[in-house]
C-alpha positions, 0 to 999 in steps of 0.5 A, spaced: 035 571 115 031 575 110 029 582 110 022 580 112 025 575 118 029 581 121 027 583 128 023 589 129 028 595 132 031 592 138 029 598 142 022 595 142 024 588 144 029 591 150 023 596 153 018 590 153 023 586 157 023 591 162 016 592 162 016 584 163 021 585 169 016 590 172 010 586 172 014 580 175 017 584 180 012 581 186 014 574 184 020 569 183 022 566 177 024 559 178 027 554 173 034 552 170 036 551 163 039 556 157 035 562 157 038 566 151 031 569 150 033 575 155 039 577 151 039 584 149 045 585 145 049 589 151 056 587 154 056 580 156 057 578 163 058 571 166 057 570 173 061 564 175 061 560 181 057 555 186 051 556 190 053 563 192 053 565 185 046 562 184 043 565 190 042 559 195 037 562 200 036 568 196 034 566 189 038 571 185 043 572 190 048 578 189 046 578 181 040 582 184 043 588 187 049 588 181 043 588 176 040 594 179 046 598 180 048 597 173 041 599 171 041 605 175 048 607 172 045 606 165 050 600 163 047 596 158 049 589 160 047 582 158 048 576 164 050 570 160 050 563 162 046 556 162 043 557 168 036 561 170 033 563 176 031 569 181 026 574 182 022 579 177 026 585 180 032 581 177 032 584 170 036 578 167 036 571 170 042 568 166 048 565 170 053 560 171 052 558 178 052 551 180 050 549 187 055 544 191 060 544 185 068 545 186 073 548 182 075 542 178 067 541 177 067 548 174 073 547 170 071 541 167 065 545 163 068 552 163 071 552 156 064 550 153 060 555 157 065 560 155 065 558 147 057 558 147 056 565 151 063 569 149 063 573 155 066 580 155 067 580 163 067 574 168 065 574 175 069 568 179 067 566 186 069 559 187 072 555 192 067 554 198 065 547 196 073 545 196 073 547 203 066 545 205 068 538 202 075 538 205 077 536 198 084 536 197 084 543 200 092 544 199 091 543 192 085 548 191 089 554 189 093 550 184 086 548 181 084 555 181 090 557 177 089 552 172 081 554 171 083 561 170 088 559 165 082 555 161 078 561 162 083 566 159 085 561 153 077 561 151 076 568 152 083 572 151 080 578 151 075 578 157 076 581 163 076 576 169 075 578 176 077 573 181 074 574 188 077 571 194 071 567 198 067 570 203 067 568 210 065 561 213 062 561 220 065 554 222 072 556 225 076 550 222 073 552 215 074 559 216 081 558 217 082 553 211 078 559 207 083 564 209 089 560 207 086 559 200 084 566 200 091 568 201 094 565 195 089 568 190 093 575 190 099 572 188 095 567 183 092 574 180 098 578 180 102 572 176 096 572 170 096 579 170 104 580 169 103 575 163 099 580 160 092 576 162 086 581 163 085 578 170 083 582 176 083 581 184 076 582 188 077 582 195 070 579 197 072 576 204 073 583 207 066 585 205 062 581 209 062 578 216 059 572 219 053 576 221 052 577 214 051 569 213 044 566 213 046 559 215 053 560 216 055 559 209 050 563 204 049 570 205 043 574 207 040 579 202 044 584 205 050 580 205 049 579 198 048 586 196 055 587 199 057 582 194 054 586 189 057 593 191 064 590 191 063 587 184 060 593 181 066 597 184 071 592 181 067 592 174 067 600 174 075 600 175 076 596 169 075 600 163 071 597 157 069 591 162 061 593 162 062 598 156 060 605 157 053 608 161 048 609 156 049 603 152 054 599 148 062 598 148 067 604 149 067 609 144 062 606 139 058 610 134 053 609 128 056 608 121 050 610 116 050 608 109 050 614 104 046 611 099 041 607 104 040 612 110 041 606 114 046 603 119 051 598 119 048 593 123 049 586 126 044 581 124 039 579 129 043 583 134 047 576 134 054 576 138 056 569 135 062 568 130 059 569 123 053 573 124 052 577 118 053 585 117 047 588 114 044 595 113 038 596 118 034 602 120 038 606 125 036 605 132 042 606 137 042 599 139 049 596 141 049 592 135 050 598 131 055 601 135 062 601 132 069 603 135 075 604 130 081 602 134 089 604 132 090 597 129 084 599 124 079 594 127 072 596 127 069 593 134 062 591 136 060 589 143 067 590 145 071 584 143 068 582 136 071 585 129 068 587 123 071 581 118 071 579 111 069 572 111 074 566 111 080 572 109 076 572 102 079 577 097 074 576 091 068 581 089 062 579 093 065 576 099 061 576 105 062 581 111 061 578 118 063 579 125 068 575 129 073 574 135 078 580 134 084 576 132 089 582 129 089 579 122 088 583 116 081 581 114 079 585 120 083 591 118 079 597 115 081 604 112 076 610 112 077 614 106 076 621 104 071 620 099 067 616 105 068 609 102 071 604 107 076 599 105 078 592 107 085 592 108 086 585 106 082 585 100 083 592 098 076 592 096 070 597 099 065 595 104 059 595 099 051 594 099 049 589 094 046 592 087 045 599 090 040 596 095 036 601 100 032 595 104 032 593 111 036 587 112 041 587 106 047 583 107 054 587 106 060 584 102 066 587 099 067 589 092 072 593 087 072 600 089 067 605 085 066 611 090 058 610 088 053 611 094 052 604 096 060 604 098 060 611 102 059 611 109 058 617 114 060 616 122 055 619 127 058 626 129 062 627 122 
């Protein structure tokens, strides 16, 4: 992307999205499909499940109340998924809720969705249709366990919140649901004990059958109870939704001394391979970098500043990539303001001493010149 093609500062784009949401508040947004246009560079959260995630009977479902709580808490969140629905009062309509789908059906597609959207957190409420369809109910806990394994394999740095399913009005189905739910704490504990970022959400106890509109799906009040439970769970796990005020935990801007512009991810992209560049400082999440004890510079929570293809030559490009602990993702801040790429032993460099918006960064033999010197916010 050339400098001329670089989007205007993302703060304006996000403000426009909020205005559009207000204008739509009286109506309902409908339709299905990829809705990446609502991406705002915030922490990616994937609502994953069946019609209760989609919001059958109350379009948008729990996502409405959850979005409103996140916005009120000043969290910058990007709901992600291939599906799209809900009212104008829901600021981001993307999700991965599929009415009528069982655990095995979600499992068949989940790895692809996760590779596409790379969520930082996943909200999983699934299993109701296994009960309703009487589909090998005894095997449902094992299917759920396998699904969780596939999620954690695809996005190992993500926090996965696994909910017990909400009550069902039919007594026989509710009995089966309780048996299924009883297995979930042990499944979650097993994953957590093996080092996976998996967390239990006791959703069943938050609703009663009086919160159901049709014996299966919640009323608007029931969905709001789900929203409150999800919000409390997310707040309890550090980093799962970043920090109030936007971005990922502990992020700060890094400004080029020579240019006066900030280290920035091109196009506010969260895709592997998105290029690092300099751009007008604007405080958005794609300019918030978190140094870690292992030498990483993290952005969006789970992406790292990376030297392309582990290159060591002058002129090798600098990108973002899933954090993996390799030395091409390790950086050292030096006393003279330079930042050394540890694997290549070369410096983060603005080519040709440029100061223009959108100039893509590289590594180069360290010289200490202004185009290789950087300052951190507050330093």
